[in-house]
C-alpha positions in Angstrom: 0.3 0.0 -0.1 1.4 3.3 -1.1 -0.1 6.5 0.0 -0.9 9.0 -2.8 -2.1 11.8 -1.4 -2.6 13.3 2.7 -4.4 16.7 3.9 -5.3 18.5 7.3 -9.2 17.9 7.6 -9.4 19.7 11.3 -9.1 19.5 14.3 -11.3 18.7 17.4 -11.9 19.1 20.8 -15.0 17.0 20.9 -17.3 14.5 19.0 -17.1 15.1 15.6 -19.0 14.0 12.6 -16.2 13.8 10.7 -15.2 10.6 12.5 -18.3 9.2 12.4 -17.9 8.8 8.3 -17.4 5.5 6.8 -13.3 5.9 7.0 -10.9 3.6 8.5 -9.1 5.7 11.6 -5.6 5.0 12.3 -4.1 6.8 15.8 -1.1 8.1 16.3 -0.2 8.3 20.5 2.7 9.1 22.4 4.6 11.6 24.9 5.1 15.2 24.0 8.3 15.3 22.1 8.1 11.7 21.0 8.4 12.8 17.4 4.8 12.2 16.8 4.5 14.8 14.2 7.9 14.1 11.6 6.9 10.1 12.0 3.5 11.5 10.3 5.3 13.3 7.8 7.5 10.7 6.9 4.6 8.5 6.3 3.2 10.7 3.7 6.7 12.4 2.3 5.5 15.5 3.2 8.2 17.6 5.7 5.0 20.4 6.8 1.6 18.3 6.8 1.8 17.8 10.5 3.3 21.2 12.1 6.4 20.3 15.0 7.1 22.3 17.3 10.4 22.8 19.6 8.0 23.7 22.6 6.3 20.1 24.4 2.6 19.8 24.5 1.9 22.7 22.2 -0.7 20.4 20.6 -3.8 21.0 22.3 -6.8 19.1 19.9 -6.7 16.0 18.2 -5.5 16.6 14.0 -7.5 14.8 11.3 -5.7 13.9 8.2 -7.5 12.3 5.2 -5.1 9.9 3.5 -5.5 8.0 0.0 -3.2 5.2 -0.8 -3.2 2.7 -3.4 -2.7 -1.0 -3.6 -3.6 -3.9 -1.0 -7.5 -5.2 -0.5 -8.5 -2.2 2.2 -12.1 -1.3 1.7 -12.9 2.4 0.1 -14.5 4.8 1.7 -18.1 6.2 0.4 -17.6 9.9 0.4 -14.2 12.2 1.8 -14.8 14.8 3.9 -16.5 18.2 2.4 -13.9 19.9 0.6 -10.9 17.3 0.6 -9.9 15.9 -2.2 -9.6 12.1 -2.5 -7.0 11.0 -5.6 -8.6 7.5 -5.2 -8.1 4.1 -4.3 -8.4 3.8 -0.1 -8.9 6.4 2.5 -8.1 6.5 6.2 -7.9 8.6 8.3 -4.1 9.5 10.4 -5.3 10.9 13.7 -2.7 12.9 15.6 -3.3 13.1 19.2 -2.0 15.2 21.8 1.0 14.1 23.5 1.5 13.3 27.0 3.3 13.0 30.1 4.2 16.9 29.7 5.2 18.2 32.8 5.3 22.2 32.2 2.1 24.2 32.2 -1.2 24.5 34.5 -2.3 21.5 36.1 -5.8 22.3 34.3 -4.0 21.9 30.8 -2.7 18.6 31.3 -6.1 17.2 32.8 -7.4 18.7 29.5 -4.7 17.1 27.3 -5.4 13.7 29.2 -9.2 13.6 29.2 -9.0 14.1 25.3 -6.6 11.7 24.5 -8.3 9.3 27.1 -12.1 10.1 25.6 -11.0 9.3 22.1 -9.3 6.0 22.6 -11.3 4.6 25.4 -14.3 6.3 26.4 -16.0 7.1 22.8 -17.5 5.4 20.8 -14.9 6.0 17.7 -12.8 2.5 16.9 -9.7 2.4 15.7 -8.2 0.4 12.8 -4.8 0.6 14.5 -3.3 2.5 17.1 0.4 3.7 16.9 2.6 3.9 20.4 5.6 5.7 20.0 8.1 5.6 22.2 11.6 7.7 22.4 14.1 4.7 21.5 16.6 6.6 23.2 14.9 6.8 26.9 13.0 3.9 26.7 9.7 3.2 27.7 8.4 5.7 30.4 5.7 5.4 32.9 3.2 6.9 31.2 3.6 5.2 28.2 3.7 2.0 30.0 0.2 3.6 31.4 -0.9 3.8 27.7 -0.3 0.9 27.1 -2.3 -1.3 29.4 -4.9 1.0 28.9 -4.8 0.2 25.4 -4.4 -3.2 26.0 -7.3 -3.4 28.4 -9.6 -2.4 25.6 -7.8 -5.0 23.6 -6.8 -2.3 20.8 -5.3 -3.5 17.7 -1.4 -1.8 19.3 1.6 -1.6 16.8 4.8 -0.1 18.9 7.2 2.6 17.7 10.6 2.8 18.8 11.3 6.2 17.5 14.6 8.9 17.3 17.3 5.4 17.2 19.6 7.4 15.2 19.9 9.3 18.6 22.1 6.0 19.7 24.8 4.9 19.1 24.6 2.3 16.5 26.0 -0.4 18.6 23.4 0.1 21.4 21.1 0.0 19.3 20.0 -3.7 20.0 20.9 -3.8 23.5 18.2 -0.8 23.8 15.4 -1.9 21.8 15.5 -5.4 23.9 15.1 -2.9 26.9 11.9 -1.7 25.8 10.7 -5.5 24.5 11.2 -6.8 27.6 8.8 -4.1 29.4 6.3 -3.8 26.7 6.1 -7.8 26.6 5.0 -9.4 23.1 4.5 -6.8 21.0 6.4 -6.0 17.8 8.2 -3.5 17.8 9.3 -1.5 14.6 12.4 0.4 15.0 12.2 4.6 13.2 13.6 7.1 12.5 12.4 10.1 10.5 15.9 11.4 9.6 17.4 8.1 8.5 14.1 7.3 7.6 14.6 4.0 8.3 11.0 1.8 9.7 8.9 3.8 7.3 8.1 1.0 4.9 7.8 -1.3 7.7 5.7 0.4 9.4 3.0 1.3 6.7 3.6 -2.5 5.6 1.9 -2.5 9.5 -0.8 0.1 9.4 -2.3 -1.1 5.9 -2.0 -4.7 6.2 
């Protein structure tokens, strides 16, 4: 499956009809500053699709992107959202969630972000085809990462784990660091990834669209 087009649809902070369309949802979640936006940009080959920021915790909404892809056997969507272009083939939503675990900012802001994340993933009626849980490979699985993994597991979500920023690790230490992450996350396959070095892009796309 190859992505043929990608565009921003809208940002939401509550239930919205855009997510009620018959378009499979692929959610991306991870802690603040884990490189979620850069990862999405790498998958779509659009460097400015998802806005990156040097200020962790900047994203306060759920950003929806319409993705068109060709190849494979995924079902076609009936209609794209109003105003969105569809180049044909299969349609999906990439759902970019705010980052969790950002310690700065007001307590009220932190609670709002956490509530928004948990509402969409765990409490709403929306169903995700896959939830991509992104972990910083150079740091390892944090307590917040494990809490998110357990919550997703309890809801029987289809989870893909990405170990991002492997370029930040010495090559001689990558295998050992990935093994450490594997030990704590259990049997979930881990995809090593680097937006900078173009590592793991095809592997993640294959997992998302299989």
